[in-house]
Steps between C-alpha positions, in 0.01 A plus 500: 500500500634842404581730790276806493573858600167524679251270664184552703481366855135563578455878470876561535720550193849353537754670269857408413683823422831595342567845643711772343602772747639843408287518183395817319136446597275267695346251259357153464669338202464176312511143619850350474505126552308435821534855637326833450748784444442801727724809491520758778689827537619427856858405573570146626609580855370336818182376329393850389444392140275216618303735725462741208390212274235394751362856517499523119331162456241578770387796290505296177291217651267730694590362844659638813871445569405267786322270250834417334731250668861449388535123530860484382768716340479815708872569437512331158378576147312168498190539715174331580208716610151417622235761418178457695179553300630734227232747385647526149760321290761672283451425129797261477334274757155542348640379166645186655258210510738317731398696807 
């Protein structure tokens, strides 16, 4: 079975992310392999880029910051996040029939 970048666990969306810190802008990119590419402008120091990514994704998914849990990869570009009951899905996820 092919590893997916996202999967639903009840009403929670589990995302595998390849993060890019220190980018020109905050953006959700394309799917690369089994990860969703997410770029953020924050620098990768002491988990600040991950915190910034969580705030950015909370806005994109229409949830509060507390609804996003960093399961793994807080200090790494490879991350897994759990987003509780997202109110909306970015177009790249909406286009994927895998999720």
